Chimera marker file (.cmm) of the C-alpha trace (Angstrom):
<marker_set name="trace">
<marker id="1" x="7.067" y="95.258" z="-23.250" r="1" g="1" b="0" radius="0.5"/>
<marker id="2" x="6.480" y="94.238" z="-19.628" r="1" g="1" b="0" radius="0.5"/>
<marker id="3" x="8.610" y="91.671" z="-17.854" r="1" g="1" b="0" radius="0.5"/>
<marker id="4" x="8.155" y="89.517" z="-14.782" r="1" g="1" b="0" radius="0.5"/>
<marker id="5" x="10.512" y="87.312" z="-12.805" r="1" g="1" b="0" radius="0.5"/>
<marker id="6" x="7.825" y="86.045" z="-10.411" r="1" g="1" b="0" radius="0.5"/>
<marker id="7" x="7.265" y="82.322" z="-10.267" r="1" g="1" b="0" radius="0.5"/>
<marker id="8" x="10.692" y="81.305" z="-11.578" r="1" g="1" b="0" radius="0.5"/>
<marker id="9" x="11.892" y="78.151" z="-9.808" r="1" g="1" b="0" radius="0.5"/>
<marker id="10" x="10.310" y="79.241" z="-6.514" r="1" g="1" b="0" radius="0.5"/>
<marker id="11" x="11.379" y="77.269" z="-3.477" r="1" g="1" b="0" radius="0.5"/>
<marker id="12" x="10.121" y="78.070" z="0.017" r="1" g="1" b="0" radius="0.5"/>
<marker id="13" x="11.113" y="76.170" z="3.157" r="1" g="1" b="0" radius="0.5"/>
<marker id="14" x="9.729" y="76.509" z="6.677" r="1" g="1" b="0" radius="0.5"/>
<marker id="15" x="12.224" y="77.120" z="9.482" r="1" g="1" b="0" radius="0.5"/>
<marker id="16" x="12.025" y="77.797" z="13.190" r="1" g="1" b="0" radius="0.5"/>
<marker id="17" x="12.632" y="81.439" z="14.136" r="1" g="1" b="0" radius="0.5"/>
<marker id="18" x="11.902" y="84.109" z="16.669" r="1" g="1" b="0" radius="0.5"/>
<marker id="19" x="9.045" y="86.376" z="15.644" r="1" g="1" b="0" radius="0.5"/>
<marker id="20" x="11.031" y="89.552" z="14.992" r="1" g="1" b="0" radius="0.5"/>
<marker id="21" x="12.177" y="88.821" z="11.426" r="1" g="1" b="0" radius="0.5"/>
<marker id="22" x="10.501" y="91.336" z="9.114" r="1" g="1" b="0" radius="0.5"/>
<marker id="23" x="8.956" y="90.061" z="5.885" r="1" g="1" b="0" radius="0.5"/>
<marker id="24" x="11.324" y="90.576" z="2.987" r="1" g="1" b="0" radius="0.5"/>
<marker id="25" x="14.484" y="90.528" z="5.112" r="1" g="1" b="0" radius="0.5"/>
<marker id="26" x="17.504" y="88.383" z="4.301" r="1" g="1" b="0" radius="0.5"/>
<marker id="27" x="18.080" y="85.576" z="6.809" r="1" g="1" b="0" radius="0.5"/>
<marker id="28" x="20.911" y="83.271" z="7.849" r="1" g="1" b="0" radius="0.5"/>
<marker id="29" x="21.046" y="79.920" z="9.579" r="1" g="1" b="0" radius="0.5"/>
<marker id="30" x="21.361" y="80.319" z="13.353" r="1" g="1" b="0" radius="0.5"/>
<marker id="31" x="21.108" y="76.647" z="14.298" r="1" g="1" b="0" radius="0.5"/>
<marker id="32" x="19.638" y="73.380" z="13.182" r="1" g="1" b="0" radius="0.5"/>
<marker id="33" x="16.365" y="74.074" z="11.318" r="1" g="1" b="0" radius="0.5"/>
<marker id="34" x="16.486" y="77.699" z="12.565" r="1" g="1" b="0" radius="0.5"/>
<marker id="35" x="16.998" y="81.090" z="10.905" r="1" g="1" b="0" radius="0.5"/>
<marker id="36" x="17.463" y="84.626" z="12.162" r="1" g="1" b="0" radius="0.5"/>
<marker id="37" x="17.656" y="88.077" z="10.613" r="1" g="1" b="0" radius="0.5"/>
<marker id="38" x="21.065" y="88.939" z="9.196" r="1" g="1" b="0" radius="0.5"/>
<marker id="39" x="23.425" y="91.485" z="10.640" r="1" g="1" b="0" radius="0.5"/>
<marker id="40" x="25.606" y="93.800" z="8.599" r="1" g="1" b="0" radius="0.5"/>
<marker id="41" x="28.012" y="91.878" z="6.353" r="1" g="1" b="0" radius="0.5"/>
<marker id="42" x="26.365" y="88.476" z="6.895" r="1" g="1" b="0" radius="0.5"/>
<marker id="43" x="25.965" y="86.078" z="3.988" r="1" g="1" b="0" radius="0.5"/>
<marker id="44" x="22.296" y="85.171" z="3.619" r="1" g="1" b="0" radius="0.5"/>
<marker id="45" x="20.684" y="81.841" z="2.769" r="1" g="1" b="0" radius="0.5"/>
<marker id="46" x="17.282" y="83.206" z="1.777" r="1" g="1" b="0" radius="0.5"/>
<marker id="47" x="14.612" y="85.839" z="2.297" r="1" g="1" b="0" radius="0.5"/>
<marker id="48" x="11.886" y="85.667" z="4.953" r="1" g="1" b="0" radius="0.5"/>
<marker id="49" x="8.456" y="85.790" z="3.354" r="1" g="1" b="0" radius="0.5"/>
<marker id="50" x="6.535" y="85.369" z="6.614" r="1" g="1" b="0" radius="0.5"/>
<marker id="51" x="7.439" y="85.017" z="10.267" r="1" g="1" b="0" radius="0.5"/>
<marker id="52" x="4.923" y="84.244" z="12.982" r="1" g="1" b="0" radius="0.5"/>
<marker id="53" x="4.272" y="81.790" z="15.795" r="1" g="1" b="0" radius="0.5"/>
<marker id="54" x="7.904" y="80.674" z="15.803" r="1" g="1" b="0" radius="0.5"/>
<marker id="55" x="8.018" y="79.696" z="12.118" r="1" g="1" b="0" radius="0.5"/>
<marker id="56" x="9.344" y="81.466" z="9.042" r="1" g="1" b="0" radius="0.5"/>
<marker id="57" x="8.576" y="80.789" z="5.399" r="1" g="1" b="0" radius="0.5"/>
<marker id="58" x="11.895" y="81.435" z="3.654" r="1" g="1" b="0" radius="0.5"/>
<marker id="59" x="12.452" y="81.761" z="-0.079" r="1" g="1" b="0" radius="0.5"/>
<marker id="60" x="15.632" y="79.795" z="-0.804" r="1" g="1" b="0" radius="0.5"/>
<marker id="61" x="15.160" y="79.562" z="-4.583" r="1" g="1" b="0" radius="0.5"/>
<marker id="62" x="13.694" y="81.872" z="-7.171" r="1" g="1" b="0" radius="0.5"/>
<marker id="63" x="13.743" y="85.574" z="-7.918" r="1" g="1" b="0" radius="0.5"/>
<marker id="64" x="13.429" y="88.060" z="-5.049" r="1" g="1" b="0" radius="0.5"/>
<marker id="65" x="13.576" y="91.840" z="-4.890" r="1" g="1" b="0" radius="0.5"/>
<marker id="66" x="15.469" y="93.397" z="-1.991" r="1" g="1" b="0" radius="0.5"/>
<marker id="67" x="16.330" y="96.960" z="-1.039" r="1" g="1" b="0" radius="0.5"/>
<marker id="68" x="20.010" y="97.804" z="-1.293" r="1" g="1" b="0" radius="0.5"/>
<marker id="69" x="22.159" y="100.324" z="0.526" r="1" g="1" b="0" radius="0.5"/>
<marker id="70" x="25.382" y="101.953" z="-0.582" r="1" g="1" b="0" radius="0.5"/>
<marker id="71" x="26.499" y="101.842" z="-4.179" r="1" g="1" b="0" radius="0.5"/>
<marker id="72" x="23.979" y="100.375" z="-6.590" r="1" g="1" b="0" radius="0.5"/>
<marker id="73" x="24.913" y="96.832" z="-7.585" r="1" g="1" b="0" radius="0.5"/>
<marker id="74" x="25.287" y="96.232" z="-11.301" r="1" g="1" b="0" radius="0.5"/>
<marker id="75" x="23.179" y="93.849" z="-13.348" r="1" g="1" b="0" radius="0.5"/>
<marker id="76" x="24.847" y="90.499" z="-13.882" r="1" g="1" b="0" radius="0.5"/>
<marker id="77" x="26.801" y="88.498" z="-11.321" r="1" g="1" b="0" radius="0.5"/>
<marker id="78" x="27.503" y="90.521" z="-8.197" r="1" g="1" b="0" radius="0.5"/>
<marker id="79" x="28.656" y="89.718" z="-4.663" r="1" g="1" b="0" radius="0.5"/>
<marker id="80" x="26.095" y="90.733" z="-2.037" r="1" g="1" b="0" radius="0.5"/>
<marker id="81" x="25.859" y="90.553" z="1.740" r="1" g="1" b="0" radius="0.5"/>
<marker id="82" x="23.151" y="91.658" z="4.171" r="1" g="1" b="0" radius="0.5"/>
<marker id="83" x="23.286" y="95.300" z="5.218" r="1" g="1" b="0" radius="0.5"/>
<marker id="84" x="21.827" y="94.678" z="8.693" r="1" g="1" b="0" radius="0.5"/>
<marker id="85" x="18.794" y="96.860" z="7.918" r="1" g="1" b="0" radius="0.5"/>
<marker id="86" x="16.661" y="94.317" z="6.038" r="1" g="1" b="0" radius="0.5"/>
<marker id="87" x="18.393" y="94.765" z="2.704" r="1" g="1" b="0" radius="0.5"/>
<marker id="88" x="21.639" y="93.974" z="0.925" r="1" g="1" b="0" radius="0.5"/>
<marker id="89" x="24.829" y="95.744" z="-0.062" r="1" g="1" b="0" radius="0.5"/>
<marker id="90" x="27.604" y="95.048" z="-2.552" r="1" g="1" b="0" radius="0.5"/>
<marker id="91" x="30.403" y="93.275" z="-0.699" r="1" g="1" b="0" radius="0.5"/>
<marker id="92" x="33.630" y="91.556" z="-1.729" r="1" g="1" b="0" radius="0.5"/>
<marker id="93" x="33.072" y="89.070" z="1.103" r="1" g="1" b="0" radius="0.5"/>
<marker id="94" x="29.470" y="88.282" z="0.145" r="1" g="1" b="0" radius="0.5"/>
<marker id="95" x="28.070" y="85.461" z="-1.973" r="1" g="1" b="0" radius="0.5"/>
<marker id="96" x="27.653" y="85.840" z="-5.702" r="1" g="1" b="0" radius="0.5"/>
<marker id="97" x="24.115" y="86.240" z="-7.080" r="1" g="1" b="0" radius="0.5"/>
<marker id="98" x="22.720" y="86.960" z="-10.524" r="1" g="1" b="0" radius="0.5"/>
<marker id="99" x="21.197" y="90.456" z="-10.413" r="1" g="1" b="0" radius="0.5"/>
<marker id="100" x="18.407" y="90.524" z="-12.995" r="1" g="1" b="0" radius="0.5"/>
<marker id="101" x="17.299" y="94.113" z="-12.473" r="1" g="1" b="0" radius="0.5"/>
<marker id="102" x="18.525" y="97.148" z="-10.568" r="1" g="1" b="0" radius="0.5"/>
<marker id="103" x="16.041" y="99.943" z="-9.844" r="1" g="1" b="0" radius="0.5"/>
<marker id="104" x="18.129" y="102.898" z="-8.679" r="1" g="1" b="0" radius="0.5"/>
<marker id="105" x="15.051" y="105.113" z="-8.212" r="1" g="1" b="0" radius="0.5"/>
<marker id="106" x="13.540" y="102.590" z="-5.753" r="1" g="1" b="0" radius="0.5"/>
<marker id="107" x="16.892" y="101.434" z="-4.344" r="1" g="1" b="0" radius="0.5"/>
<marker id="108" x="16.048" y="97.797" z="-5.119" r="1" g="1" b="0" radius="0.5"/>
<marker id="109" x="17.755" y="94.857" z="-6.782" r="1" g="1" b="0" radius="0.5"/>
<marker id="110" x="16.100" y="91.685" z="-8.104" r="1" g="1" b="0" radius="0.5"/>
<marker id="111" x="18.294" y="88.611" z="-7.759" r="1" g="1" b="0" radius="0.5"/>
<marker id="112" x="18.146" y="84.864" z="-8.276" r="1" g="1" b="0" radius="0.5"/>
<marker id="113" x="18.711" y="82.964" z="-5.030" r="1" g="1" b="0" radius="0.5"/>
<link id1="1" id2="2" r="1" g="1" b="0" radius="0.2"/>
<link id1="2" id2="3" r="1" g="1" b="0" radius="0.2"/>
<link id1="3" id2="4" r="1" g="1" b="0" radius="0.2"/>
<link id1="4" id2="5" r="1" g="1" b="0" radius="0.2"/>
<link id1="5" id2="6" r="1" g="1" b="0" radius="0.2"/>
<link id1="6" id2="7" r="1" g="1" b="0" radius="0.2"/>
<link id1="7" id2="8" r="1" g="1" b="0" radius="0.2"/>
<link id1="8" id2="9" r="1" g="1" b="0" radius="0.2"/>
<link id1="9" id2="10" r="1" g="1" b="0" radius="0.2"/>
<link id1="10" id2="11" r="1" g="1" b="0" radius="0.2"/>
<link id1="11" id2="12" r="1" g="1" b="0" radius="0.2"/>
<link id1="12" id2="13" r="1" g="1" b="0" radius="0.2"/>
<link id1="13" id2="14" r="1" g="1" b="0" radius="0.2"/>
<link id1="14" id2="15" r="1" g="1" b="0" radius="0.2"/>
<link id1="15" id2="16" r="1" g="1" b="0" radius="0.2"/>
<link id1="16" id2="17" r="1" g="1" b="0" radius="0.2"/>
<link id1="17" id2="18" r="1" g="1" b="0" radius="0.2"/>
<link id1="18" id2="19" r="1" g="1" b="0" radius="0.2"/>
<link id1="19" id2="20" r="1" g="1" b="0" radius="0.2"/>
<link id1="20" id2="21" r="1" g="1" b="0" radius="0.2"/>
<link id1="21" id2="22" r="1" g="1" b="0" radius="0.2"/>
<link id1="22" id2="23" r="1" g="1" b="0" radius="0.2"/>
<link id1="23" id2="24" r="1" g="1" b="0" radius="0.2"/>
<link id1="24" id2="25" r="1" g="1" b="0" radius="0.2"/>
<link id1="25" id2="26" r="1" g="1" b="0" radius="0.2"/>
<link id1="26" id2="27" r="1" g="1" b="0" radius="0.2"/>
<link id1="27" id2="28" r="1" g="1" b="0" radius="0.2"/>
<link id1="28" id2="29" r="1" g="1" b="0" radius="0.2"/>
<link id1="29" id2="30" r="1" g="1" b="0" radius="0.2"/>
<link id1="30" id2="31" r="1" g="1" b="0" radius="0.2"/>
<link id1="31" id2="32" r="1" g="1" b="0" radius="0.2"/>
<link id1="32" id2="33" r="1" g="1" b="0" radius="0.2"/>
<link id1="33" id2="34" r="1" g="1" b="0" radius="0.2"/>
<link id1="34" id2="35" r="1" g="1" b="0" radius="0.2"/>
<link id1="35" id2="36" r="1" g="1" b="0" radius="0.2"/>
<link id1="36" id2="37" r="1" g="1" b="0" radius="0.2"/>
<link id1="37" id2="38" r="1" g="1" b="0" radius="0.2"/>
<link id1="38" id2="39" r="1" g="1" b="0" radius="0.2"/>
<link id1="39" id2="40" r="1" g="1" b="0" radius="0.2"/>
<link id1="40" id2="41" r="1" g="1" b="0" radius="0.2"/>
<link id1="41" id2="42" r="1" g="1" b="0" radius="0.2"/>
<link id1="42" id2="43" r="1" g="1" b="0" radius="0.2"/>
<link id1="43" id2="44" r="1" g="1" b="0" radius="0.2"/>
<link id1="44" id2="45" r="1" g="1" b="0" radius="0.2"/>
<link id1="45" id2="46" r="1" g="1" b="0" radius="0.2"/>
<link id1="46" id2="47" r="1" g="1" b="0" radius="0.2"/>
<link id1="47" id2="48" r="1" g="1" b="0" radius="0.2"/>
<link id1="48" id2="49" r="1" g="1" b="0" radius="0.2"/>
<link id1="49" id2="50" r="1" g="1" b="0" radius="0.2"/>
<link id1="50" id2="51" r="1" g="1" b="0" radius="0.2"/>
<link id1="51" id2="52" r="1" g="1" b="0" radius="0.2"/>
<link id1="52" id2="53" r="1" g="1" b="0" radius="0.2"/>
<link id1="53" id2="54" r="1" g="1" b="0" radius="0.2"/>
<link id1="54" id2="55" r="1" g="1" b="0" radius="0.2"/>
<link id1="55" id2="56" r="1" g="1" b="0" radius="0.2"/>
<link id1="56" id2="57" r="1" g="1" b="0" radius="0.2"/>
<link id1="57" id2="58" r="1" g="1" b="0" radius="0.2"/>
<link id1="58" id2="59" r="1" g="1" b="0" radius="0.2"/>
<link id1="59" id2="60" r="1" g="1" b="0" radius="0.2"/>
<link id1="60" id2="61" r="1" g="1" b="0" radius="0.2"/>
<link id1="61" id2="62" r="1" g="1" b="0" radius="0.2"/>
<link id1="62" id2="63" r="1" g="1" b="0" radius="0.2"/>
<link id1="63" id2="64" r="1" g="1" b="0" radius="0.2"/>
<link id1="64" id2="65" r="1" g="1" b="0" radius="0.2"/>
<link id1="65" id2="66" r="1" g="1" b="0" radius="0.2"/>
<link id1="66" id2="67" r="1" g="1" b="0" radius="0.2"/>
<link id1="67" id2="68" r="1" g="1" b="0" radius="0.2"/>
<link id1="68" id2="69" r="1" g="1" b="0" radius="0.2"/>
<link id1="69" id2="70" r="1" g="1" b="0" radius="0.2"/>
<link id1="70" id2="71" r="1" g="1" b="0" radius="0.2"/>
<link id1="71" id2="72" r="1" g="1" b="0" radius="0.2"/>
<link id1="72" id2="73" r="1" g="1" b="0" radius="0.2"/>
<link id1="73" id2="74" r="1" g="1" b="0" radius="0.2"/>
<link id1="74" id2="75" r="1" g="1" b="0" radius="0.2"/>
<link id1="75" id2="76" r="1" g="1" b="0" radius="0.2"/>
<link id1="76" id2="77" r="1" g="1" b="0" radius="0.2"/>
<link id1="77" id2="78" r="1" g="1" b="0" radius="0.2"/>
<link id1="78" id2="79" r="1" g="1" b="0" radius="0.2"/>
<link id1="79" id2="80" r="1" g="1" b="0" radius="0.2"/>
<link id1="80" id2="81" r="1" g="1" b="0" radius="0.2"/>
<link id1="81" id2="82" r="1" g="1" b="0" radius="0.2"/>
<link id1="82" id2="83" r="1" g="1" b="0" radius="0.2"/>
<link id1="83" id2="84" r="1" g="1" b="0" radius="0.2"/>
<link id1="84" id2="85" r="1" g="1" b="0" radius="0.2"/>
<link id1="85" id2="86" r="1" g="1" b="0" radius="0.2"/>
<link id1="86" id2="87" r="1" g="1" b="0" radius="0.2"/>
<link id1="87" id2="88" r="1" g="1" b="0" radius="0.2"/>
<link id1="88" id2="89" r="1" g="1" b="0" radius="0.2"/>
<link id1="89" id2="90" r="1" g="1" b="0" radius="0.2"/>
<link id1="90" id2="91" r="1" g="1" b="0" radius="0.2"/>
<link id1="91" id2="92" r="1" g="1" b="0" radius="0.2"/>
<link id1="92" id2="93" r="1" g="1" b="0" radius="0.2"/>
<link id1="93" id2="94" r="1" g="1" b="0" radius="0.2"/>
<link id1="94" id2="95" r="1" g="1" b="0" radius="0.2"/>
<link id1="95" id2="96" r="1" g="1" b="0" radius="0.2"/>
<link id1="96" id2="97" r="1" g="1" b="0" radius="0.2"/>
<link id1="97" id2="98" r="1" g="1" b="0" radius="0.2"/>
<link id1="98" id2="99" r="1" g="1" b="0" radius="0.2"/>
<link id1="99" id2="100" r="1" g="1" b="0" radius="0.2"/>
<link id1="100" id2="101" r="1" g="1" b="0" radius="0.2"/>
<link id1="101" id2="102" r="1" g="1" b="0" radius="0.2"/>
<link id1="102" id2="103" r="1" g="1" b="0" radius="0.2"/>
<link id1="103" id2="104" r="1" g="1" b="0" radius="0.2"/>
<link id1="104" id2="105" r="1" g="1" b="0" radius="0.2"/>
<link id1="105" id2="106" r="1" g="1" b="0" radius="0.2"/>
<link id1="106" id2="107" r="1" g="1" b="0" radius="0.2"/>
<link id1="107" id2="108" r="1" g="1" b="0" radius="0.2"/>
<link id1="108" id2="109" r="1" g="1" b="0" radius="0.2"/>
<link id1="109" id2="110" r="1" g="1" b="0" radius="0.2"/>
<link id1="110" id2="111" r="1" g="1" b="0" radius="0.2"/>
<link id1="111" id2="112" r="1" g="1" b="0" radius="0.2"/>
<link id1="112" id2="113" r="1" g="1" b="0" radius="0.2"/>
</marker_set>
């Protein structure tokens, strides 16, 4: 049986940004109406879907799949923070997210924002 988490409660907001945020990277607030790419250990508010011409479309709700570094997070509620390389890592100081799927072969975790 196939499964899909796409389309669940999707919420995308447009923020100001510089144009060096890669698509799929976790982002944090850097000022009023503005986001930037996360550094290592940062808590993230969403995931950049697009970034161009000074604007970023950021998923702030819904299911997203992100690469992880370090130890594989477990399915269920897990604390995550940005790893500074465009992905996430398990972190006691991170925010708690519901991890729906962990793909250890691909090094990816699907979470609910």
